[in-house]
N, C-alpha and C positions, 0 to 999 in steps of 0.2 A: 461505499459501505463495507465493512470488514466484520467478518464473523469469526470469532476466536473461542476455542474450548481449551480449558485447563483440566487435565486429568492427573491427579496427583493425590495419593493418600496421606501425604504430609499437609495437614489442614492450615498450618501457619504459613508454610511457603506458598501454598495455593492462594491464600488470602493476600499475601504480600505481592505476588505477581499480579493478582487481579487489580489491587489498588494502584500500582505502579503503572500498568498498562492504561488503566482507566483515566488516570491524572495526566499521563504523557500524551495521549491521543484524544483528549476532551474536546478537540476542535474538529474531529471527523465523526461520520456516523459509524458507531461501534457497538457491537454486541458481544458480551463475554458471558459464557456459561462455565460453571465449575462442577467437576465430578470428582467424587471421592474414591472411585474404584474404576477399574477397567470394565467391570460387569455393568455398572450403572451407565457408563458412557455408550457401550455397545447396545444395551437394551433401548436406550433413548434413540439411537440412530436407526435401529431396526423397527421400533414401534412408530416412530414419528416421521421417518424418512428425512429427518434434519440433516443438513450438510453444513460444513464449516470450511472456511478458506484456510485456517491454521489451527493445528492441534499441538498444544504443548504438552508433551506426554512423558511422565516419569517411567523409566525403564524398570526400576526395581519396586514393584508394588506386590502386596499380599495377594494370594490366589492367582489370578491371571496377570501375567507380566505385560510390561508395555510392548515388548516384542510380539507377543500373541495378539495384543489389541491392534497393533499396527497391521499385522498380516490380515486380520479380519476387516479392518477399516479399508484396506486396499481393494477388497472385493465389493465393499458396500459403497465407498465414496472415494474412488481412485484419484479425484482431483484435489483432495485435501492435502495441503503441505504439513508434514510431520516434522516437528523439531523436539527431539528427545532431550530429557532432562536426566542426567546421570551423576553419580558420585565418583564414577571411575573412568578414566580415559579409554581403557581397554574395550569398554562396551561399544565405542564408536565404530568399530569395524563390524560389529553384528548388524547394524542398521542398514548395510548395503543391500541386504536381501529384501527390505521393505521400502527401498528408495528413500530413506530418511533425508530430509532437506538440510538440517543443520543439528548441531549438538550444543547444549548449554551444560557445563560442568558446574557442580555445586561446589562452593557458594557461588550462585549466579551473579555475575557483574551486570549491572544495569546497562552498561554500554553494549555489552554482547547481546543482551536481550533486544534492545533497540535495533541493533544491526541486523538480527534475525528477522524481526518483524518488518524492517524497511525492505530486506531482501525479497520477502514474500509479497509486500506491496508492489515492489518493481516488477515481479514476475506476473502478478495479477493485471497490473497497469499495461504491461506489454502485450496482453491478450485482449485488452479492451479496445474497441474501435467504435468510430462513428461513420454513418454513411451520409453522403451529400450528393445532390444532383445539380447539374447545370446543362447548358445546351450541348456540351461535348459527350455527356454521359453520366454514369453513377460512379462514385468513388468510395472505397472502403479505406478509411484512414486509421491507422493505429494511433491511439492517444499519445503514446510515448514518442511518436514521430512528429507531433505537432509542436513547432517551435513557438508560434505565436499567432494571434488572429487580429485582423484589422478591420474596423467598421468603415465601410465606403457607401455613404447614403443608405440605400435599401439592401445593400449587399455586404457580404463579409468575405474577405480574403484571407484564406488559410495558408500559412507558411508552414511547409513540412520539410524534412531533411532533404528531399530531392525535387520538390516542385512547389508551385503556387496554385491554388485552387479558388477561383472566385464563384460564389453562388449566392442566390437570394437568401438572407438570413438576418438574425438579430443578434447583436453581441450580448446583450443583456441575458438572453436565454442561454447563451454558451457559458457566460459567467456563472449562472446558477448550476448548470449541468456539469461544469468542469472544476469548480472551486474546491472540491474535496480532493481533486487529483493532482494538486500542486500548482494550479493555475491562479494568476492574480491580475486584477485589473489595475494597471498602472496609469491610465489615462482614459478618458472617455472613448477614445478611438482604438486603444490597444489592450489586449488580454494576452499575457505571456505565460509560457511554461517555465517555471522557476528552475527546473533542472538545467536550462540552457543559460542561465544567468552567468556572464563572466565577470562583470563589475558594474558598479553604479554610482551615481553621484546625486546630488540634490535636484539635478535638472533632467537626467537621462539615465537609461539602463542599456548597457551593452550586452549582447547575446552572443553565444558561441557562433562563429562564422563572421562576425563583424557588424551585424545589424545593430544600429543605435536608435533607440526609440525614446520619445520624450516621457518623462516621469512627471505627473502633476504635482505641483507644490503642495497641494492640500492632501495628497496621498502618500507623501514621502515618509512621514513618521510611522504610519500604519504599515507601509510597504516594508520599511526596515525591520519592524517587529515580526512580521510575518515571515520574511526571509530568513532572519536569525533562527526562528523556530524551525523553519524548514531545514536549514543547514544542520541544526542540532539533531533533528529526527532522522536525517538521512546520513548523517556522519560524513558528509562530503569533505 
């Protein structure tokens, strides 16, 4: 689930950004709010305690500037990633004092916008973890480190970057839990993290590290579509 706020007094640009993001990311849980001024945005944050994963913030707004909004937001919601929108490259240096994540220079290129959003998603995903238990103990596994999951009778074997963890689990439940995070069920026994896909054919998928897994014939066409969309979104 991704929560995005757009704060820009250019209503046409704000609407354009909203529509493009909504259409591009229609396959994930996404919430987008629009604000016409820095005052409106900060009042909402203060009154409702609402938080966002990403704020697309115009630097040059009437009354209160984007820089002032960012400074206040860092006190109220320090974990929100800020991507500044600006008409002038020289404003980029100003953002260091508020730890701006990225800058988008007008006119905004769609590829640059997607790149910024995907970078935020990657940051958020790297912070997301799951916890599993087996006889050896409890493991906290970063989702970004999970290469694939394999169903083995009543157990699930999780392949990570540095180990394999077998525990009692259900692959269907993992599929529901991780499908929004770039995971895809290529076979009844395998759920893979698409960020690790090296190549694929009609019969199998090769992951980084050399692991080759079977690709169900009935899932090939759908997998191809999902993987191409994933590549487009992440600009790999």
